[in-house]
Each structure stands twice: as structure tokens, then as C-alpha cells.
C-alpha positions as CSV (number, residue, x, y, z in Angstrom):
1,M,34.5,10.1,-15.4
2,A,33.2,13.1,-13.6
3,D,36.6,14.6,-13.3
4,D,38.7,16.2,-16.0
5,G,41.7,14.0,-15.1
6,G,40.0,10.9,-16.2
7,A,38.8,12.4,-19.4
8,K,42.3,13.7,-20.2
9,N,43.7,10.3,-19.5
10,I,41.3,8.7,-21.9
11,Q,42.0,11.3,-24.6
12,E,45.7,10.7,-24.2
13,S,45.3,6.9,-24.4
14,V,43.2,7.2,-27.6
15,R,45.7,9.6,-29.1
16,V,48.6,7.2,-28.5
17,A,46.6,4.2,-29.8
18,E,45.5,6.1,-32.9
19,S,49.1,7.1,-33.7
20,K,50.1,3.5,-33.9
21,T,47.3,2.4,-36.2
22,S,45.1,3.6,-39.0
23,A,42.0,2.9,-37.0
24,E,39.8,5.6,-35.6
25,F,38.8,5.1,-31.9
26,V,35.5,6.2,-30.5
27,V,35.0,6.1,-26.8
28,A,31.5,5.5,-25.4
29,I,30.9,5.8,-21.7
30,Q,27.8,4.1,-20.3
31,P,26.2,5.2,-17.0
32,Q,25.9,1.6,-15.8
33,S,27.5,-1.6,-16.8
34,G,24.4,-3.7,-17.3
35,N,20.8,-4.3,-16.6
36,Y,19.7,-4.5,-13.0
37,R,15.9,-4.7,-13.6
38,D,15.6,-7.9,-11.6
39,I,17.1,-6.2,-8.6
40,D,14.6,-3.3,-8.9
41,L,11.7,-5.7,-9.1
42,I,12.9,-7.9,-6.2
43,A,13.3,-4.8,-4.0
44,A,9.8,-3.6,-4.9
45,A,8.2,-7.0,-4.4
46,T,10.0,-7.5,-1.0
47,V,8.9,-4.1,0.4
48,T,5.4,-4.6,-1.0
49,A,5.2,-7.9,0.8
50,A,6.4,-6.3,4.0
51,A,3.8,-3.6,3.6
52,M,1.0,-6.2,3.0
53,L,2.0,-8.1,6.1
54,F,2.0,-4.9,8.1
55,A,-1.4,-3.9,6.7
56,F,-2.9,-7.3,7.7
57,F,-1.1,-8.1,10.9
58,G,0.2,-4.7,12.2
59,P,-1.1,-2.8,15.2
60,V,-2.8,-0.2,13.0
61,V,-6.3,-0.8,11.5
62,V,-6.1,-0.4,7.8
63,N,-9.2,-0.1,5.6
64,P,-9.1,-3.2,3.4
65,D,-10.7,-1.4,0.5
66,F,-7.6,0.6,0.0
67,V,-5.0,-2.1,0.5
68,P,-4.6,-3.1,-3.2
69,L,-4.2,0.6,-4.2
70,N,-1.7,1.2,-1.4
71,L,0.3,-1.8,-2.3
72,L,0.4,-0.8,-6.0
73,V,1.7,2.7,-5.0
74,V,4.3,1.1,-2.7
75,F,5.5,-1.2,-5.4
76,G,5.8,1.6,-7.9
77,L,7.6,4.0,-5.6
78,V,10.1,1.4,-4.5
79,W,10.7,0.2,-8.1
80,L,11.1,3.8,-9.2
81,A,13.5,4.7,-6.4
82,S,15.6,1.6,-7.0
83,S,15.8,2.2,-10.7
84,K,16.7,5.9,-10.5
85,I,18.9,6.2,-7.4
86,P,22.3,4.5,-8.0
87,H,23.1,4.3,-4.3
88,I,20.1,2.1,-3.6
89,R,20.9,-0.3,-6.5
90,R,24.6,-0.4,-5.4
91,W,23.5,-1.3,-1.9
92,L,21.2,-4.1,-3.1
93,T,23.8,-5.7,-5.5
94,S,26.9,-7.6,-4.5
95,E,30.3,-6.6,-5.7
96,E,30.5,-9.9,-7.5
97,R,27.3,-9.1,-9.4
98,R,28.6,-5.7,-10.4
99,K,32.0,-7.1,-11.6
100,G,30.2,-9.8,-13.6
101,Q,28.1,-7.1,-15.3
102,V,31.2,-5.2,-16.3
103,K,32.9,-8.3,-17.8
104,R,29.9,-9.0,-20.1
């Protein structure tokens, strides 16, 4: 609803509906249709697992003392990015999942 056309359409629809009943309509718009926390955590766990495999088996020598801290930072950054950037979450979820969330 970033455009004024959508907001005006909603206002007109509410006005028409309220004129036909004694009820008061209140429109609430949510930024997302549901909870995608599982997607954020799966993304973070997957990238962290890949980082761990790279740390242990990659061509670069990594100091093992810092691996746990580095993995925690990677997990946190990926989780934060996935939870705050809608394009990442949209890329990680199927259209079927998003439609299912809307129907709930």
C-alpha cells in the first residue's frame, strides 16, 4: 500500500461498506502475513554449516581458537539479514508458503 491509489481504493471500499451497515470498519495493514522465523533460522544454520565446513576443510588455514566465535557471528549476521531484509526472505520462501500464510 505504498501508493495513494491503493489507500484511496481501501477508503472508498470502507466508505461503501459502512454506508450499508451500522458497523464501523477499521483497516489494519500488516507488514507481513505471518511468521517466517523458521526460514530465518534455517538460512542462518545452513550458512553457518557451510562456513564451518570451509573453516575445517577449505584451502585457508583458520585458527581453531576463533572458529566458534566466527560461527556465532556468521549465524547472527545471516539471521539478522534474513529477518530484516524482505527480499532475502522472499527469495527463501516458496510462493505456496507465502500464499498459505496469507490464508491463515
